[in-house]
SEDRENBA-365546 format. One record per residue: z, y, x of N, C-alpha, C in turn; residue in three letters. Coordinates in steps of 0.001 Angstrom, whole numbers, plus 500000, padded with zeros to 6 digits. Atoms other than C-alpha are relative to their C-alpha. Layout:
N
ZYXZYXZYXala/...
//
This chain:
185
501117500913499766265415172997311422500258499237501297met/499783500836498834265751170103313845498674499817500742asp/501242500022499234262993170687316412499821498658500699val/500092501283499298263784167498318332499534498897499052ala/500409500990500997263398165431315145498500500120499715asp/501426499773500244259997167020314463499165499536501198tyr/500753500377498794258848166523318063499894498487500132glu/500031501456499933259775162843317970499036499432498954glu/500900500440501068257990162359314654498545500289500380phe/501367499592499656254900164267315853499446499155501150ala/500452500800498864254700162363319137499565498598499558arg/500329501342500484254663159060317280498790499965499080gly/501075499999500994252103160106314648498712500644500503arg/501168499252499530249700162261316678498791499126500302leu/501189500824499724247431159460317996499322499481498732pro/500569500504501249246983157995314520499309501093499205gly/500622498883500713246268161397312975498698500426500677leu/501233499663499282243717162134315694498898498987499710leu/500999501028500325241959158805315063499473500195498586arg/500394499803501389241939159457311333499078501212499877tyr/500818498787500073240584162989311757498647499784500679ala/501261500273499307237964161777314250499080499144499142ala/500813500836500882236801159144311791499438500820498845ala/500486499154501088236526161756309043498925500963500468leu/500895498929499558234789164433311097498815499505500799thr/501059500447499103232732162429313559499889500879501234gly/500039499052498885233537165134316106501408500099500577asp/498676500035499371236423164781318555500645501377500063thr/499437498648499872236864168508319112500432500550498649glu/499614499542501335236859169327315418501233499244499513gln/498835500796500388239319166482314841501263500558500649ala/498834499433499307241666167951317450500408501330499379arg/499699498711500627241386171410315864500687499810498651asp/499421500255501321242139170034312416501427499501500129ile/498649500556499840245138168014313584500945501064500550val/499147498933499467246468170968315572500425500948498879gln/499681499119501122246272173174312496501004499340499058glu/499099500737500890247977170524310372501387499889500612val/498691500160499356250750169960312913500771501324500043met/499328498694500031251485173695313079500565500255498607val/499513499806501368251729173885309293501126499027499672arg/498940500992500253253827170702309212501308500439500652ala/498794499524499318256248172225311711500705501058499154phe/499384498933500799256794175253309477500608499465498709thr/499494500600501244257461172945306495500800498731500271arg/499408501269499592259314170239308396501216499601499164trp/498810500358500794262550170433306380499594499273498727arg/500441500608501259260698169612303175499275498683500260arg/500789501199499700258324167073304732500902498852500453ile/499136501055499464261098165181306523500803499300498902ser/499247500609501106262813164507303182499122499143499094arg/500905500775500840259723162880301640500145498508500295leu/499971501448499810259551159123301137498944499543500996asp/501122500391499144256208158903302944499432501220500728tyr/500517498824499295255801161783305408498659499724500687pro/501291500334499387252906159921307112498863500235499020asp/501035499821501027250913159880303889499792501481499715ala/500100498561500238251686163557303370499180500660501102tyr/500768499415498897250343164427306830498537499584499941leu/501396500421500151247207162333306257499311500817498917arg/500566499188501076246687164228303025499725501412500505arg/500221498669499425247090167504304919498738499999500867met/501203500114499167244420166323307396498764499935499110val/501129500114500919242120165343304529499675501351499375thr/500214498682500598242599168735302861499416500982501013asn/500507499089498965242016170610306116498545499684500321glu/501386500401499746238844168608306772499086500491498880trp/500792499525501134237581169415303276499811501506500083thr/500112498543499859238325173094303872499017500374501102ser/500936499725498907236450173015307180498573499776499532trp/501362500291500482233445171423305487499530501087499047arg/500394498907500891233478174157302872499654501244500801arg/500242498803499186233696176893305503498741499868500837arg/501140500234499127231031175345307712499044499019499334trp/500831500918500768228665173865305162498731499601500734ser/501178500361499212225774173924307634500481499583501380val/499560500538498718226354171760310672498802499396500708arg/501132500505499244223857170988313375500442498792500815thr/499739501208499232223848167473314758498708499640500708ile/501168500364499226221470166623317533499963498488500140thr/500177501446499922220217163083317207498821499734500928val/501063500336499055218227161665320074498998499055499356leu/501003500940500520214943159954319217500248498602500567pro/499790501382499584214960156162319448499425499730501387asp/500635500222498692212593156248322432500891500513501133glu/499124499437498974214937158494324405501276499166500137gln/498833500875499932217925156311323502499663498699500734leu/500425501231499335215958153249324634499898500212501512his/500108499696498571215215154904327991501368500143500645asn/498644499847499464218887155779328443500705498657500146leu/499331501301499972219937152190327742499545499140501172ala/500498500784498874217775150787330560499772498559499608gly/500213501429500234217863146971330720501101499363499139asp/498904500538500797220781146565328339499668500116498510ala/500380499898501410219247145856324915501180499860499043pro/498844500150500870222602144805323468500728501330499832asp/499358498697500082224096148195324301499187500933499114ala/500868499162500817221108149890322699500168499670498523met/499826500415501383221511147876319548501329500507499457thr/498677499538500434225194148714319371500000501502499774ala/500066498543500145224509152428319903499193500362498768val/500865499723501140221726152401317345500707499704498678ser/499283500346501226223827150610314726501156500960499741glu/498889499070500145226806152858315375499505501368499544arg/500574498715500386224611155954315100499535499964498543asp/500458500137501389223064154689311862501182500005499036ala/498817500028500839226499153975310416500645501380499932leu/499422498646499950227779157379311533499223500943499079arg/500825499145500852224844159131309853500154499626498529arg/499831500441501384225234157032306718501360500444499459ala/498666499578500415228958157806306576500022501500499723leu/500066498554500201228156161520306871499383500375498658asp/500676499680501258226045161338303702500854499691498769thr/499163500379501132228815159906301516500772501202499461leu/499120498962500554230754162142299127501378499937500661pro/498707499878499319234124163306300443500975498884499617his/499012500980500444236243160948298340499647498602500482arg/500407501329499534234195157854299214500224499870501502gln/499843500027498545234211158723302890501472499881500379arg/498567500037499698237948159391302956500602498653499603ala/499475501293500452238657156214300959499616498887500975ala/500431501038499053236588154066303347500738500105501326leu/499310499811498720238178155577306441501457499561499874val/498600500393500182241690155140305051500141498493499832leu/499877501426500323241071151607303764499604499112501174arg/500529500939499018238970150015306490500271500397501446tyr/499718499599498628239673152086309580501503500104500233tyr/498554499849499856243301153039309052500746498753499538glu/499386501242500437244008149693307348501040500161498916gly/499036499784501066245935151157304436499638499150498783leu/500249500715501253246310149285301164499380500980499009ser/500574499124501026244592150597298052501067500946499449tyr/498902499181500520247961151852296830500309501163500956glu/499724498951499017248603153776300067498868501019500048glu/501154499089500035245089155228299978500108500928498792cys/499860499203501222245713156397296412501069501076500170ala/498959499006499753248914158139297529499465501134500871gln/500531498976499095247108159951300341498981500879499284val/501074499256500666244171160961298143500429500587498650leu/499479499501501279246349161799295106499091499617498838his/500820500494501098244378159632292716500485498605499628cys/499613501336500445244638156332290892499477498941500959ala/500413501110499134244401153038292758498600499514499633glu/501332500403500457241364152130290662498917500937500497gly/500954499026499476239646155316291804499695499702501459thr/500205500350498592240157154271295422499138498743500098val/500800501237499996238797150782294703498537500310499682arg/501354499628500397235773152293292997499296500764501121ser/500589499223498910235184154783295821499651499104501184ala/500268500937498899235439151993298420498798499121499671cys/501109500866500403233071149765296467498677500748500048ser/501235499213500010230492152484295935499624500464501401arg/500270499570498632230833153777299479499463498870500860gly/500464501165499246230408150291300936498571499649499614thr/501360500302500464227339149678298788499016501026500550ala/500880498956499475225860153015299875499770499817501499ala/500155500233498560226534152217303549499062498830500257leu/500879501161499823224868148825303204498542500379499759arg/501378499585500289221799150381301602499468500904501103arg/500452499025499013221628153197304139499779499374501366ala/500067500575498665222242151143307257499185498712500009val/500744501245500141220598147977305965500527498933500946asp/499361501023499180223094145782307774500187498750499177leu/499761501260500677223428142146306909501457499641500190asp/498570500230499908227171142104306342500369498998498929val/499644501035500968228428138934304712501456500098499623gly/498603500118500389231606138298302839500383498544500170thr/499559501378499810233692135198303195500178499289498682asp/499990500731501253232917133962299723500892500627498938gly/499114499364500960235536136179298082499323501176499331gly/500551498845500682235061139204295910500245501281500768thr/499722498800499217236367141621298525498743500436500735ala/501198499476499352233640143869299860500248500151501490ala/499908499812498551233040143731303585499311501313500327ala/500576498718499612232301147042305245499638499915501469val/500314499979498580230527147628308543501178500582500776pro/498858499601499201233026148144311311500001501496500283ser/499838498603499649234346151654311832500622500114501390leu/499402500032498659235372150726315371499487501123500866ala/500538498902499200233131153469316755500929501202499977trp/499133498838500117235673156019315529501143499943500998ala/498930500108499010238262154656317963499584500636501316lys/500500499379498789236021155935320762500137501522499939asp/499979498563500165236355159455319345501356500612500290leu/498681499403499808240087159856319793500439499925501435ser/
//
């Protein structure tokens, strides 16, 4: 096993995997735990993984599987959400910051309510910027399934968050920005 080869690969992919895991979990610490577990398992299987055509997609799939396992193990999760009044007091004289925090919180909560496949498809497609084909490889499903999951997930987010997100006249669905997840890594 070439440890130096693995270390170089891991160093280059770690930030992206952390961002992806943070977007899936919504919790920086849990994201770090998941990625750490995945990287340990990837190290033990490095010979096989390094020969794959798309080792990045394989690692993303490992992160997705680990996240799903964590959700099964910890089906009850406590999230403390501050009341709007308390958030308003914390924002002080910066109403724009309050609006951004409120919208980001609403989107985060709405994303948490989506089924696993829709959530993973949206994060891969709109946050990670993968094509539908690449998303399908990571999720081990058909490209049409990814398109459907993205469409349904986007529609559910729009209904839940009630954002006025326009499209540029095309048929492609616009999704609220997942930029908040970049703050988590």
